[in-house]
C-alpha positions as CSV (number, residue, x, y, z in Angstrom):
1,M,94.3,39.3,-1.9
2,L,92.0,40.8,0.4
3,K,94.7,43.4,1.0
4,T,94.4,44.3,-2.5
5,L,90.6,44.2,-2.9
6,G,90.4,46.4,0.3
7,L,92.7,48.9,-1.3
8,V,90.3,49.3,-4.5
9,A,87.3,49.5,-2.3
10,A,89.0,52.1,0.0
11,A,90.4,54.1,-3.4
12,L,86.4,54.2,-4.7
13,L,85.2,55.0,-1.5
14,L,87.1,58.3,-1.7
15,V,84.7,59.2,-4.6
16,G,81.9,58.3,-2.2
17,N,79.9,60.5,0.0
18,A,81.8,61.5,3.1
19,G,80.3,64.5,4.8
20,A,82.0,67.6,4.7
21,Q,85.3,66.0,4.7
22,A,85.4,65.1,0.6
23,P,83.7,66.6,-1.9
24,K,82.0,64.9,-4.9
25,P,84.1,64.5,-8.0
26,N,83.5,66.6,-10.8
27,D,82.8,65.5,-14.6
28,A,86.5,65.1,-15.4
29,Q,87.5,63.4,-12.3
30,I,84.5,60.9,-13.0
31,A,85.5,60.6,-16.8
32,H,89.4,59.7,-15.3
33,I,88.2,57.3,-12.7
34,A,85.3,55.2,-15.4
35,Y,88.2,55.2,-17.7
36,T,91.1,53.7,-15.6
37,A,88.7,51.0,-13.9
38,G,88.1,50.1,-17.8
39,A,91.7,50.3,-18.9
40,L,92.6,48.3,-15.9
41,D,90.0,45.7,-16.7
42,V,91.5,45.2,-20.3
43,A,94.6,44.9,-19.0
44,A,93.8,42.1,-16.6
45,G,92.0,40.4,-19.4
46,K,95.0,40.6,-21.5
47,Q,96.9,39.1,-18.9
48,A,94.5,36.2,-18.7
49,L,94.5,35.5,-22.2
50,E,98.1,35.2,-22.0
51,I,98.2,33.2,-19.0
52,S,95.2,31.0,-18.9
53,T,93.9,27.6,-20.3
54,N,90.6,27.5,-19.0
55,K,88.3,28.0,-22.4
56,D,85.6,29.3,-19.9
57,V,88.2,32.1,-18.2
58,R,89.5,32.6,-21.7
59,A,85.8,33.2,-23.3
60,F,85.4,35.8,-20.1
61,A,88.7,37.5,-20.3
62,E,88.0,38.2,-24.2
63,A,84.7,39.5,-23.0
64,M,86.6,41.9,-20.8
65,V,88.5,42.9,-23.0
66,R,86.0,43.9,-25.9
67,D,83.3,45.2,-23.5
68,H,85.9,47.4,-21.4
69,A,87.7,48.7,-24.3
70,A,84.2,49.6,-26.4
71,V,83.2,51.6,-23.3
72,N,86.6,53.4,-23.0
73,D,86.3,54.0,-26.9
74,K,83.0,55.7,-26.6
75,A,84.2,57.6,-23.0
76,L,87.2,59.0,-25.1
77,A,84.6,60.2,-27.6
78,L,82.5,61.8,-25.5
79,V,85.2,63.9,-23.6
80,K,86.4,64.7,-27.1
81,K,83.1,66.3,-28.3
82,L,82.7,67.9,-24.9
83,G,86.3,69.5,-24.9
84,V,87.0,68.1,-21.3
85,T,90.2,66.9,-20.5
86,P,89.9,63.8,-18.0
87,Q,91.8,64.9,-14.2
88,D,93.9,62.6,-12.7
89,N,92.8,62.2,-9.2
90,P,94.0,60.4,-5.9
91,T,91.0,57.5,-6.7
92,S,93.0,57.0,-10.2
93,Q,96.3,56.8,-8.9
94,A,94.8,54.2,-6.3
95,L,93.4,52.0,-8.8
96,S,96.4,51.8,-11.0
97,K,98.5,51.4,-8.5
98,D,96.8,48.6,-6.9
99,A,96.5,47.1,-10.6
100,A,99.9,47.2,-11.3
101,A,100.2,45.2,-8.0
102,K,98.2,42.5,-8.9
103,L,99.4,42.4,-12.5
104,V,102.7,41.3,-11.3
105,A,101.3,38.7,-8.7
106,F,99.3,37.3,-10.8
107,S,102.0,37.0,-13.6
108,K,103.8,34.4,-11.4
109,M,100.8,32.2,-11.2
110,K,99.4,29.3,-13.8
111,G,97.1,27.0,-14.4
112,A,94.0,26.9,-11.6
113,E,95.7,29.0,-9.3
114,F,95.5,31.7,-11.6
115,D,92.1,31.2,-12.8
116,K,90.9,31.3,-9.3
117,A,92.8,34.4,-8.7
118,Y,91.9,36.4,-11.5
119,I,88.3,35.3,-11.3
120,A,87.8,36.3,-7.9
121,N,89.4,39.5,-8.3
122,E,86.6,40.1,-11.2
123,V,84.1,39.5,-8.7
124,A,85.3,42.0,-6.1
125,F,86.3,44.6,-8.8
126,H,83.5,44.7,-10.3
127,R,81.3,44.4,-7.2
128,T,83.1,47.5,-6.0
129,V,83.1,49.7,-9.2
130,N,79.6,48.8,-9.9
131,G,79.0,50.1,-6.2
132,A,81.0,53.2,-6.7
133,L,79.2,54.0,-10.3
134,S,75.2,53.4,-8.6
135,S,76.4,55.4,-5.3
136,T,78.6,58.0,-6.6
137,L,79.8,58.6,-10.1
138,I,76.3,58.4,-11.7
139,P,74.7,60.5,-9.2
140,S,77.7,63.2,-8.8
141,A,77.9,63.4,-12.8
142,Q,76.2,66.8,-14.0
143,N,76.7,66.2,-17.8
144,A,73.8,64.0,-19.3
145,E,75.7,62.8,-21.9
146,L,78.6,61.3,-19.5
147,K,75.6,60.1,-17.2
148,S,74.0,58.0,-19.7
149,L,77.3,56.6,-20.6
150,L,78.0,55.8,-17.1
151,G,74.5,54.1,-16.9
152,I,75.0,52.2,-20.1
153,G,78.9,51.2,-18.6
154,L,76.9,50.0,-15.3
155,K,74.3,47.5,-17.1
156,L,77.0,45.9,-18.8
157,F,79.3,45.8,-16.3
158,N,76.6,44.1,-13.7
159,E,76.1,41.2,-16.4
160,H,80.0,41.2,-16.0
161,Q,79.8,40.6,-12.4
162,T,77.2,38.1,-12.4
163,H,79.0,36.3,-15.3
164,A,82.2,36.4,-12.8
165,E,80.3,35.1,-10.2
166,H,79.0,32.0,-11.8
167,L,82.5,31.5,-13.1
168,A,84.3,31.7,-9.3
169,A,81.2,28.9,-8.7
170,I,82.6,26.8,-11.3
171,V,86.1,27.1,-11.7
172,K,88.1,24.8,-9.7
């Protein structure tokens, strides 16, 4: 689990300020990274709804599916309005690869084992994505509407992180 969490962190750090070695992402790349992260959490939430029988975990997963899908719908409407084509990039690709491996690993789990792994992943994922949003993606965004949408997403996703941390403490 730590290995895959490390991959997510490393992928998001690729968009970070690494001096002259890594240029800041442009708006098309930022849009793709943010959309990808949201879509991956929707997929994880749907998987949790298929596997988990824990009412608290299921309620959390429903919120993840609902909230991330809603933000992604707004993001798609914005890029359409702006005439921007989200640009695939190494960060989006690494996030997708890591999430696909987790979905496979988690599909083999049941009961409390699944619930603990899913919630631990949600805590780590939200911490990493929220960190990238606040330190790199929002400051690097050039378009004011994109920056605003990312800020709205960050506020909501910070609430998700707090909720996931609470669940991690009670899911046994």
